[in-house]
N, C-alpha and C positions, 0 to 999 in steps of 0.2 A: 504494499498499500503506497502509495507517495505519501509525501507529507508537504508537495506543494500543493497551489491552488487551482483546480484542475478546470477545463472547457467545461464539465460536465457540472462542477459546481457552480460555476457562474451560472448557467442554465436553470440551476436550481435555484439560486437566489434569486435572479429576477422572477421566476414564477412566484416565488412566495413574494416578494415584492408586488407583484401587479395583482396580486390578490387581497392586498388590504384595502381596507376601504377609505376611499377619499384622499388615497396616496397622492395624483396628482394636485389636488388641492392644497393638502400638506406641504410639499414639495415646493410649489409656488409661495406660500406663505414663509418658508425656513429660508429659501434661496432668494427673495427679495427683501426680508424684512432682517433676518439672522434671528439665531435661536433664542435668545431673550426675547426680543419682542414679539415672536412667535409662539411663546409658551406663557406670557402673560395672562395671569388669572384677574379681568376687568373686576368680578364679583367681589375678590377677596380687599381691594381697594378699599372698601368700605369700610372695612373694618379696623383701618390705617390711617383714620384721622388724626390730624397734628393738634390735638387737645390731650392734655395729661394733669392728673390730680395733684402729682406735686412737680413744680417745675422752678427750677432754681435759677433768675435773671442772669443771664449772661450775655455777654456785646458779641462785638465781630468774631468771624471764625479765624482764624489762623491758616497758612498756606505751607505748606512745607514743598509744593513745587515737584519738581523732580527729581526727588530726594527719598530715602529709606528712612528718616529720622524721626516718624512718627512716634516711636516710644519717647524720645525727647520731649515733642510738642507737647503730646496729652499730660505728659510729667508738669511741664511747665504751664500749661493751660490750669492745671488743680491749682497752682501756685498764683498765679495773674486772676483768678477767679477768687481767691480771698484777698488779695491786695485793692479788686475792684469795689469789693463790698466793705472793706475796712476803711476806703481812703475814699470812696465813691470817686470811681474813674473805672467806668465800666468797660471801655476801649482799650486799657493798659497791656500792653505786651512785653514780655521779656525777650532777652535776646536768644534764640536758638544758636544763633553762628558763633555766641561766644562759648558755649556750654561743646558744640560741636567740635570745635577746635580743639578742646582739650580731651574731648572723647578720641578722637583721631591718635592723639599724642600718647594716651594711654594705651590704645590698643597697639601700635607698634611697641612700644613697651613691652607689653606681655608676649606679644610675638616673639621678641628677641629673647626673652627669659624661656620661654617654653622652649625655643631652639637650643639655646645654651643646656637646659634640662633633658633634652631627648637626642645630644649630638652625638651619643654612642648609641642610637639606634636606625636602623636600615631608612633611607626615604622611601622605599617600597612598603614600609610597614602601614598598618593602618594611621595609626596615631599621628605618626610624621606624614604621613601622605594628606589626612585632613589639615592638620597645621598649615602645609604649603598650599593646599587648593584655594583658600581662604584668609592670608594672613591680614586682611584689611576691609571695612566694609564700615556703613553709616546706620546700618542697623543696632539695633540693642534692646536691650531689657529693663524695665523699672529698676530694680536694682542698682542697674548702671550709672542711670539717671540721678539716684540717689547718692551715690557713691560720690558721682561728679560735683553734685550740686552742693554737699558737703564740705568737700575739700575746694571747690574754688569759687564757691557761692555763686549768687546771679548780677546780671546786669540789665537795665530797661534796653529796649531793642534801639535806642536810639545811640546808645554808648558802644553799639558795636553792630553795624544794621547789615541784614543780607548781602553776599557778593554773588557775582554769576556764579561762582563755583560751588558758595553754601547751598543755592537753589537748583543746583544741576550737578552733581557730585559724580557724574560717569567719569569727567578727563579729570579729576582728580584722583580719583580711585584708581583708575587706571594706573597713574603715573607711581602712585603710592605702593600698590601690589608691586609692580615692577620692581622697584626698590627694597622693597622689604624681602622679597625671594631673593635678590640678589644678596641682599647682606645678610640673608637666612643661610646663606650656603657659604658666605666665606667665615662666617661665625662658628658653623659645622669644620671648616679647613683649618680654622687656626686652633679651635678644641682638638681636633684629629692631630695636629702640628707638636702639639703637648704645650700652648699656650699657658700662664698660669692664670688663677681665678680672675685675680687683679688687671691683667693684659686682656682677659676676654672682657670684664666690665668696662677698661678702658675705649675698647673698642666699640661696645654697643652705646655709651656715650658719646663718640664720634657720630655714629648714625642717628642717633638722636636728635644730636645738633643741626644734622642736616635734612632730618623730619621736620623738625621745629621749622626750619628755614622755608621749605616746602608749601608748610600750612600756612604761615604768613604770608607769603606771593599769593596761597588760594583765599585765604580767607581774612587777613589783616592781623595786626598783632594786638592778643588782648589786652584793654587797657588795666591798669595796675591801679587807678583810681576815675571818677569820673564826677560830674554833678548832676543831681535827679534835681528836675525843674518841670512841673507839670500846671495847669488847668484842671481841675474837677468837674465834676460833673454842676454845679453849682458856680462854675465859671471863677473859681476862688484860686490864686497864685499860690503854690509852694515851691520850695527851693531847698535843696539842702547841697551843701558843696562839700568836695573831696571826700567822699564816699568809696569805701573800698568792696570788689564784690562781695569779699565775706561779711563786712560791716552791715552792708545792706542788706542781705540774708538775715542776718542775725537780728537786726533792728526793727527791719518792716515786716517780717513773714513770724508769724507763731506757729512754728512747724516743726516738728522731730520726726524723722523719718524712719525711728526706730520704734514710734508707736503704730505703724503699719504692718501688714502681715499681706502675702500674697497667697489669697485663696484660688485654687488652682481644681478644674475640672477634667482631668483628663483619665478616663474610664481605661484605656490601653497600659495604665500604671495602677497597682494598688491602690485601692482608697484606704484613706486612713495613715496616711504614710506623709513625710517630709523629705523632699527630695531635694539635692542641689546640682547645680550644672557649673562647676569648678572652671572650666573651660571657657567660660565666658566671665568670670569673677577678674575684671583686669585691675583694680585699683587693689591691691594686695591687702595694705590695711584699711580699704572700705566696706562699704556695706555688699554681704554675699547674698546671691541669690538664691532663694527659697521658696518652693514650690509646696505649698499645704496642699495636698489632694484630698478631697473630699466631695460628696454629692451636690449637685447643683444648684439644689433648693438653699443649700446653705451661702453659695454664690449670690443669690439671689435677695434670702432675708438680711444678708449683712449690706448688700448693696442699697436694698430700700431704706433701712435705718440710718444711713449714711445720707442717704438724700433727703430723707424727714429732718435729719440734723442740719441740713443747708450746708452740706458741702457734696460737690461733682466728686464721682469715682473714675480713676483710672481702669480701661479694662483691653485685655489681650483678645484678638479675635481672629476668624478668618474671614476678612471682609471681602472679598471676591466672591463667595458664594451668595448664590440666591441673590443679588445685587441689582437692582438698577441703578445707576448710579448718578444719571442727569434727573430722575425723581427722587432719589437719596431715599431709596425704600432697601430693606433690608427683612426679608423675610420670604420664607420657603413655602408657605401658602400663595405667595402671590405669583409662582411659577410652576407650571406642569410639563415639565420634561418629559417625565416618563409617560402621561397620555400623547404627549406630543409624537414622540418618537415611537410609541407602541413597544418600550423597552422599559423592563426596571431598572431605575437608576438610583434606588437607595443603599447608602451604607451606612450601619449604624455607627454612633461617634468615636467606637474604639475601633472598628475597624476603618474609618478614615483615616484615626492616628497612623495605627499600624502600617497601613500600607502608602501612608505621605500620601492621600489623595486630599489630606487638610494638614492643618497646621498653624500656629500662631504667628500670621501674617503680618497683623498691623496691632495697634493701638489706637483707640479713639477714649472720648471720654463721657461717660454717663451725667446727664444734665438732666435729666425728669424720668419719672415713670408713670402709667397709668393703672391706677388699682380699682379693682371690683371685688365688692365682697374681699377686701385685704390682700386679695391674689393679684398681682400684675397681668395687664393685659399686652402692654407696650410700652417702649422708652423710648425717650429723646434722647438722641445722642448727637454729640459736636465731634465734628472730623476737621481734618486740619489738610481739608482740598481746595480752602477758597470757596468763595459768596457765591459762585457760577453754578455749583450745583446742588441739588436738594434744597431746602427752605431756605436759602440763604447759607446755607453750606451746613445747615441742619437737618438729621436724618431721623426718619420712625423707624423702628425695630420692632419686629412682633416678637413675642414671649418665645414663639415657636424657635425664632430665630437664636434667641438667648440658648436657650436647650441645647441646641444642632451645634452653635460656632461660636459661642462664649467658651474660653478655655480661662482666664484670669480674671480677678479683680482685686484692686487693692484698696483694702480697706482697712479703718482704725480697729487694733486688738479688742477695743472696747465693745463694739458690735459684732462681735463674735458668738456663737450658740456653745456651751460649757462642753460640747464633744469636740468641738473644733479649737477651742481653747488647751484643751489637755493635750492636743497635739504638738502645741508650741514646744513643748520639752521636751520630744523627741529627738534625736540624733539623725544628721540630714543622711539620706541616701544618694550617693554621688552617683549623677548620668552621666554616659558618656556624651561625646563632643557629636556625634550622628544621632543622636536622640530624638523622638519626636517634639520632645518639649524645648529643643536647641534650635 
């Protein structure tokens, strides 16, 4: 029996297709409009009206443009909402470029350190191959943002505005990855040649100085001090001179990252466990990634409690699934792709993760929820894709989409249920760099 597709097979496939009811009408609809538009279920849209029983007032959305900095935008959005409320300045924005600069510098340092730690292992090994496959990126985790902000502080957007390269990171990323791979090979050669630990560290410092130079050319040099000046929503003028990024964060934000935890729903992993991801912990003395893996109801309960308390919620998700980008709709019930194709296109959440059909590809901010009989029906989402999509950049998310495609929420420990609080004392189970949560 041949393993190739035969002429007889093709004839059989054609006959089966021709027997499908309305096949030509369906084909025209898909060919002329695309899969997403052709599969939209208009009736489901009636359940997605943009009215929410709990809604936190927020200003204009931000725009990450052609970059992968969603995780940082969402973190800074939660901070700016607090500033906006406290100081009556609803459209206040923090500089994403400032923290992005140090993100790339810290990632380079971590890469060099990991190269030195694995210098005696073959490049063909899975760990080293994974290391050199992605030595740099602009993606990240909430804990990375927490560690960056705790170390470097924050600055207003005006103190370090966006550049071409911060908004469109492909070009600088390509150059950085080339440099890091080259440096990594040179570090391995130096280690193999018997260089001392001190000599290897000096080499690393030389390479980091060059990375710093590249980052300044691309993003600008981070300010050591800046002046804060603004008019609030009542048109009152405020000014504070010679702030440092660290003093600005300490003085103007009532925020302790240690008060928060990453509740996770990854059913391909054992629930009731805490998982770490040391391959992405790039500030060695900073906040570490910790996924408290639990059932989805616990994520919802804590997120609702935090919204009820007037605080927005960072959440990690797989945004491109069951998405109408232009309308700003996240809802599996809005799409009928299985019905459209006459093919079952459903997998469980666990199977989507373990087969790499899905993953944590994006981070956004929950700013509202609609409750009926104390149960969530839909959620209001602040994205970071600008104002030209959705409802001025805001999306509506069905509760079913939360079940299917939300994997992480960052919530205060005070809002946890006793079962989740008990997990916080567990030792972390470290995951490999290629894990589904990576």
